[in-house]
TORGU-996163 format. One record per residue: x, y, z of N, C-alpha, C, O in turn; residue in three letters. Coordinates in steps of 0.05 Angstrom, whole numbers, padded with zeros to 5 digits, always signed. Example, Ala and Ser with C-alpha at 12.3 -4.5 7.8 and 13.67 -1.06 7.14 Angstrom:
REM TORGU-996163
+00264-00114+00156+00246-00090+00156+00264-00066+00156+00285-00066+00169ALA+00257-00045+00142+00273-00021+00143+00258+00001+00157+00268+00023+00161SER
This chain:
REM TORGU-996163
+00229+00056+00667+00233+00064+00636+00227+00034+00622+00240+00013+00627MET+00207+00035+00606+00202+00010+00591+00221+00009+00566+00234+00028+00560ASN+00222-00013+00552+00240-00017+00530+00237+00002+00509+00257+00011+00498PHE+00210+00010+00500+00206+00027+00482+00216+00057+00488+00227+00070+00469GLU+00213+00067+00513+00225+00092+00522+00254+00089+00522+00266+00109+00514GLU+00269+00069+00529+00299+00066+00525+00307+00066+00500+00329+00076+00496LYS+00296+00057+00482+00303+00055+00450+00298+00088+00443+00315+00101+00431ILE+00277+00100+00451+00276+00130+00447+00295+00143+00454+00306+00158+00437LYS+00305+00144+00478+00326+00158+00493+00350+00151+00480+00365+00169+00473ARG+00357+00124+00474+00379+00121+00459+00384+00131+00430+00407+00137+00421ASP+00362+00132+00416+00361+00142+00388+00363+00172+00389+00373+00183+00370LEU+00354+00186+00410+00357+00214+00411+00384+00222+00420+00393+00243+00414GLU+00397+00205+00435+00427+00207+00439+00444+00206+00415+00464+00220+00413GLY+00436+00190+00396+00451+00188+00371+00444+00208+00350+00461+00216+00334ILE+00421+00216+00349+00408+00235+00330+00418+00265+00338+00425+00281+00320LEU+00418+00272+00363+00426+00297+00373+00407+00317+00357+00417+00336+00345LEU+00384+00315+00358+00362+00333+00347+00364+00334+00317+00356+00354+00304GLU+00375+00314+00305+00374+00314+00272+00353+00299+00263+00351+00294+00239LYS+00335+00291+00280+00309+00274+00268+00290+00276+00290+00293+00290+00310GLY+00268+00260+00286+00249+00261+00302+00242+00232+00314+00240+00214+00297GLN+00238+00224+00342+00232+00201+00349+00205+00202+00366+00200+00220+00381ILE+00188+00180+00362+00161+00181+00379+00155+00151+00382+00163+00133+00366TRP+00139+00149+00405+00128+00120+00409+00100+00125+00400+00084+00138+00413ILE+00093+00113+00378+00067+00112+00366+00045+00097+00385+00023+00107+00389GLN+00053+00074+00396+00033+00059+00414+00052+00038+00428+00075+00036+00420SER+00043+00026+00446+00059+00002+00456+00070-00015+00437+00055-00026+00420PRO+00097-00020+00439+00111-00038+00422+00117-00025+00393+00123-00040+00375LYS+00114+00001+00389+00119+00015+00365+00136+00039+00368+00126+00058+00380ARG+00158+00041+00359+00175+00063+00361+00184+00075+00330+00195+00061+00313VAL+00177+00100+00326+00185+00109+00298+00208+00131+00302+00212+00144+00322TYR+00221+00131+00279+00243+00155+00278+00243+00163+00249+00244+00147+00230ALA+00243+00189+00248+00249+00202+00223+00274+00215+00221+00279+00234+00235ARG+00290+00206+00203+00318+00211+00204+00331+00220+00178+00323+00210+00157VAL+00351+00238+00178+00365+00245+00150+00376+00218+00138+00381+00199+00154PRO+00380+00215+00113+00389+00188+00102+00415+00181+00108+00421+00157+00106LYS+00433+00200+00115+00459+00193+00123+00462+00182+00148+00483+00171+00154ASN+00443+00183+00164+00440+00171+00191+00427+00142+00192+00429+00129+00212LEU+00413+00133+00168+00398+00108+00168+00418+00086+00174+00411+00070+00191VAL+00442+00084+00162+00456+00061+00166+00469+00059+00195+00467+00037+00206LEU+00480+00081+00206+00488+00080+00232+00464+00071+00251+00468+00055+00269PRO+00444+00080+00247+00419+00074+00266+00414+00045+00264+00409+00032+00284ILE+00414+00034+00238+00408+00006+00235+00429-00011+00248+00424-00031+00260LEU+00451-00002+00243+00475-00019+00255+00471-00018+00287+00473-00040+00298ALA+00467+00005+00302+00461+00010+00327+00438-00009+00336+00441-00024+00355PHE+00416-00009+00324+00392-00026+00331+00398-00056+00329+00391-00072+00346LEU+00410-00062+00310+00421-00090+00307+00439-00100+00331+00439-00123+00341LYS+00454-00082+00339+00473-00086+00361+00459-00091+00387+00469-00104+00405SER+00434-00078+00389+00419-00082+00414+00394-00102+00412+00374-00100+00426ILE+00397-00121+00391+00377-00142+00391+00357-00140+00368+00342-00158+00365GLY+00355-00119+00350+00336-00119+00329+00349-00133+00304+00356-00120+00284PHE+00353-00159+00306+00364-00177+00287+00346-00181+00265+00356-00192+00245HIS+00320-00173+00264+00302-00178+00242+00296-00156+00227+00283-00138+00237GLN+00303-00154+00203+00292-00133+00186+00266-00145+00169+00268-00159+00149LEU+00246-00138+00180+00220-00148+00169+00212-00138+00143+00200-00153+00127SER+00219-00113+00137+00211-00101+00112+00225-00078+00107+00237-00065+00125ALA+00226-00070+00080+00234-00042+00074+00215-00034+00055+00214-00046+00034ILE+00198-00015+00060+00178-00005+00040+00185+00024+00032+00201+00039+00044THR+00169+00031+00011+00172+00056-00004+00145+00069-00009+00126+00057-00019CYS+00145+00096-00001+00120+00110-00005+00127+00134-00025+00145+00150-00020VAL+00112+00137-00047+00116+00157-00067+00096+00185-00057+00072+00183-00057ASP+00110+00206-00049+00097+00227-00042+00098+00246-00063+00112+00266-00060TRP+00086+00243-00086+00090+00257-00111+00086+00288-00106+00100+00305-00117ILE+00068+00293-00091+00061+00325-00086+00084+00338-00073+00088+00361-00079ASP+00101+00326-00056+00124+00334-00040+00148+00331-00058+00169+00344-00054LYS+00147+00314-00079+00170+00306-00098+00189+00291-00081+00213+00295-00084GLU+00180+00274-00063+00196+00257-00045+00192+00226-00045+00170+00218-00052LYS+00206+00213-00040+00202+00180-00033+00209+00179-00004+00229+00190+00006PHE+00192+00165+00010+00200+00156+00036+00204+00126+00039+00187+00109+00033GLU+00228+00122+00050+00238+00092+00053+00227+00089+00084+00225+00107+00100LEU+00221+00065+00089+00212+00058+00118+00225+00029+00122+00219+00010+00108ILE+00242+00028+00140+00257+00005+00150+00240-00004+00176+00238+00010+00196TYR+00229-00030+00171+00215-00040+00198+00233-00065+00210+00237-00087+00199ASN+00243-00058+00231+00258-00075+00249+00244-00089+00272+00227-00075+00285LEU+00248-00111+00279+00236-00128+00298+00252-00137+00319+00272-00149+00311PHE+00249-00136+00344+00263-00149+00364+00246-00171+00380+00227-00164+00395ASN+00254-00197+00377+00236-00216+00387+00240-00220+00417+00222-00229+00432PHE+00265-00212+00427+00272-00219+00452+00263-00198+00474+00255-00208+00496PHE+00262-00173+00471+00258-00152+00490+00228-00142+00486+00224-00119+00479ASP+00209-00159+00489+00182-00149+00489+00169-00147+00462+00148-00134+00461GLY+00179-00159+00440+00172-00160+00415+00162-00132+00407+00138-00125+00404ALA+00182-00117+00405+00181-00087+00398+00186-00082+00366+00206-00093+00357VAL+00172-00068+00352+00180-00057+00326+00190-00027+00326+00181-00008+00338HIS+00212-00029+00309+00222+00001+00304+00219+00005+00276+00225-00012+00259VAL+00208+00031+00271+00205+00039+00240+00227+00064+00239+00228+00084+00254PHE+00244+00059+00217+00264+00080+00212+00253+00093+00186+00249+00078+00167ILE+00248+00118+00184+00236+00132+00160+00258+00152+00152+00271+00165+00168LYS+00262+00153+00126+00276+00175+00114+00266+00185+00086+00251+00170+00072THR+00272+00206+00079+00260+00218+00052+00285+00220+00035+00308+00226+00042GLU+00277+00215+00009+00294+00221-00015+00282+00238-00035+00258+00239-00036LEU+00296+00249-00048+00286+00269-00069+00275+00245-00093+00287+00224-00097GLU+00255+00250-00105+00245+00233-00126+00261+00234-00153+00262+00215-00168ARG+00274+00257-00158+00290+00259-00180+00317+00251-00176+00332+00266-00164ASP+00325+00227-00183+00353+00216-00182+00369+00213-00156+00393+00211-00157LYS+00354+00213-00134+00368+00213-00109+00371+00181-00104+00355+00165-00113ASP+00395+00174-00091+00403+00150-00084+00403+00145-00053+00401+00164-00038THR+00405+00117-00043+00408+00111-00016+00429+00088-00015+00429+00070-00032MET+00445+00089+00006+00467+00071+00010+00452+00042+00017+00432+00040+00031PRO+00463+00023+00005+00450-00005+00011+00454-00011+00044+00473-00001+00057THR+00435-00028+00054+00437-00036+00081+00445-00067+00079+00443-00081+00099ALA+00452-00076+00058+00458-00105+00058+00478-00115+00074+00477-00137+00083THR+00501-00097+00079+00525-00106+00098+00511-00109+00127+00520-00125+00143GLN+00492-00095+00132+00482-00094+00161+00459-00117+00161+00460-00134+00179ILE+00439-00117+00144+00417-00135+00143+00421-00150+00116+00417-00136+00095TYR+00428-00174+00113+00431-00188+00086+00402-00190+00075+00400-00193+00050PRO+00378-00190+00090+00354-00191+00080+00347-00167+00065+00328-00168+00049MET+00362-00143+00068+00354-00118+00052+00361-00123+00020+00355-00107+00002ALA+00375-00146+00016+00382-00153-00014+00359-00150-00029+00358-00132-00046PHE+00338-00167-00025+00312-00174-00039+00295-00147-00038+00286-00138-00059ASP+00292-00134-00014+00275-00110-00013+00285-00087-00028+00270-00073-00040TYR+00311-00084-00027+00323-00062-00043+00319-00066-00072+00310-00049-00086GLU+00326-00092-00081+00320-00098-00111+00290-00093-00119+00285-00081-00140ARG+00271-00101-00102+00244-00095-00106+00240-00064-00112+00232-00054-00133GLU+00247-00050-00090+00243-00021-00090+00257-00004-00115+00247+00015-00128ILE+00280-00016-00118+00295-00008-00145+00280-00012-00170+00280+00005-00188HIS+00267-00035-00172+00254-00044-00196+00225-00027-00198+00217-00017-00219GLU+00212-00026-00174+00182-00012-00173+00184+00017-00172+00165+00031-00180MET+00205+00029-00161+00204+00056-00156+00231+00071-00172+00230+00095-00177PHE+00249+00059-00179+00275+00068-00193+00291+00080-00174+00307+00097-00182GLY+00293+00074-00148+00313+00083-00126+00337+00065-00131+00335+00040-00133ILE+00360+00081-00134+00388+00064-00136+00397+00062-00107+00397+00081-00092VAL+00404+00038-00098+00418+00033-00074+00445+00029-00077+00454+00006-00081PHE+00462+00050-00076+00491+00050-00077+00503+00027-00064+00496+00021-00041GLU+00520+00013-00076+00536-00008-00065+00523-00037-00063+00534-00056-00054GLY+00497-00037-00074+00481-00061-00077+00494-00076-00099+00501-00066-00121HIS+00497-00104-00091+00512-00122-00110+00498-00128-00132+00511-00137-00151PRO+00470-00126-00135+00456-00136-00158+00428-00121-00163+00408-00132-00154ARG+00427-00101-00175+00403-00088-00180+00391-00089-00210+00382-00070-00223LEU+00392-00115-00218+00380-00122-00243+00350-00128-00239+00339-00123-00218ASP+00339-00139-00261+00313-00146-00262+00305-00168-00239+00318-00189-00236ALA+00284-00162-00224+00281-00179-00204+00250-00195-00206+00248-00220-00204PHE+00227-00175-00209+00201-00187-00210+00189-00187-00241+00178-00206-00251ILE+00195-00164-00252+00181-00156-00276+00197-00171-00299+00221-00168-00303LEU+00181-00187-00315+00193-00201-00337+00189-00185-00364+00167-00175-00369GLU+00211-00182-00379+00208-00169-00405+00199-00142-00401+00182-00132-00416ASP+00209-00128-00381+00197-00099-00375+00214-00078-00389+00238-00082-00390TRP+00205-00059-00400+00217-00037-00413+00204-00009-00406+00214+00011-00416ASP+00185-00008-00390+00176+00015-00382+00188+00028-00356+00208+00018-00344GLY+00176+00048-00348+00189+00065-00326+00179+00047-00298+00161+00030-00300PRO+00191+00053-00275+00181+00037-00255+00153+00041-00249+00143+00064-00247PRO+00137+00016-00244+00110+00019-00245+00094+00029-00219+00070+00033-00220PRO+00108+00031-00196+00095+00038-00172+00096+00067-00166+00082+00077-00148MET+00113+00083-00183+00109+00112-00180+00085+00124-00190+00074+00116-00211ARG+00077+00142-00174+00046+00154-00179+00048+00166-00206+00027+00169-00218LYS+00068+00172-00216+00063+00186-00244+00065+00165-00268+00065+00172-00292ASP+00065+00139-00260+00066+00116-00282+00036+00115-00289+00019+00110-00272PHE+00031+00119-00313+00006+00115-00326+00002+00087-00338+00009+00081-00361ASP-00011+00068-00321-00016+00043-00331-00029+00038-00356-00021+00022-00372THR-00053+00053-00360-00068+00053-00384-00051+00055-00408-00051+00038-00426ALA-00036+00078-00408-00018+00088-00427+00003+00067-00435+00009+00062-00458LEU+00012+00056-00417+00033+00034-00422+00022+00011-00433+00032+00000-00453TYR+00001+00004-00423-00013-00021-00435-00021-00016-00464-00018-00033-00481VAL-00033+00009-00468-00040+00015-00496-00017+00017-00515-00018+00007-00537ARG+00004+00030-00505+00032+00031-00523+00043+00005-00525+00054+00001-00547GLU+00045-00013-00507+00061-00035-00507+00047-00059-00517+00059-00076-00530LYS+00021-00060-00513+00006-00087-00521-00016-00076-00543-00028-00093-00557TYR-00021-00052-00545-00044-00042-00565-00071-00049-00553-00091-00052-00568GLY-00073-00052-00527-00098-00059-00512-00111-00033-00501-00098-00015-00490VAL-00140-00032-00506-00153-00009-00497-00166-00013-00471-00178-00033-00466GLU-00163+00007-00451-00172+00004-00424-00205+00006-00427-00214+00028-00434ASP-00220-00013-00423-00250-00014-00425-00261-00008-00400-00286-00009-00399LEU-00249-00001-00379-00258+00005-00352-00283+00023-00351-00305+00017-00340THR-00277+00049-00366-00297+00070-00366-00322+00059-00383-00345+00063-00375GLU-00319+00048-00403-00340+00037-00419-00356+00013-00404-00381+00012-00404LYS-00341-00005-00391-00357-00023-00376-00371-00013-00351-00392-00022-00344LEU-00358+00008-00335-00373+00018-00314-00398+00034-00325-00419+00032-00312THR-00397+00049-00348-00422+00062-00355-00443+00042-00366-00467+00046-00365ARG-00431+00020-00375-00455-00003-00382-00468-00014-00358-00492-00017-00356ARG-00451-00019-00340-00460-00032-00314-00480-00011-00299-00500-00019-00287LEU-00473+00016-00300-00493+00035-00288-00516+00036-00303-00536+00038-00289ASP-00519+00036-00329-00542+00036-00343-00559+00008-00336-00583+00008-00330VAL-00543-00012-00339-00557-00035-00330-00572-00037-00302-00594-00047-00299HIS-00557-00025-00284-00565-00025-00256-00590-00005-00255-00609-00011-00240TYR-00590+00017-00269-00614+00035-00269-00635+00021-00282-00658+00025-00274LEU-00631+00005-00302-00654-00009-00317-00669-00029-00298-00694-00029-00296GLU-00652-00045-00286-00661-00065-00266-00674-00053-00241-00694-00064-00231VAL-00663-00030-00234-00677-00015-00209-00705-00003-00217-00723+00001-00201LYS-00707+00004-00244-00733+00017-00251-00754-00003-00260-00777+00004-00265ASN-00745-00027-00263-00764-00050-00267-00786-00055-00245-00802-00074-00248GLU
């Protein structure tokens, strides 16, 4: 049994059929779990050598009305294996417990996700402004965020993309026909 298979077996023992675990490819193990099991699984993985939280990312599945959080963990010592822990949250006012007590590096990832998607990480010590300066709009990485509308309302700037595209198309046709 290789290391990826051992991790899969161990996670299956923790989840007891409450999630899905699969080996995507060599050195890549994925688990989709309920949000209440994310922190126990992160703590378990850290205890067996996954000391590096490489990233936490968020995907907005607007059609399903869900956010998907993905925790990317890395083990330097046992074959350089990545484990990806995925969980889903409701888009409308759902929260997630902070992972900062397990992985201090989660501090900045959670702040960024909070600012860009609006997810509240319960117990996080500092979910204030992080990247955006003087921001008063909704979270800008949500798929229902209208960038053009925000710019027009905030700065009175018109989006010239469509006009410019038409102009370039006309110019291209003129050059092509010469």
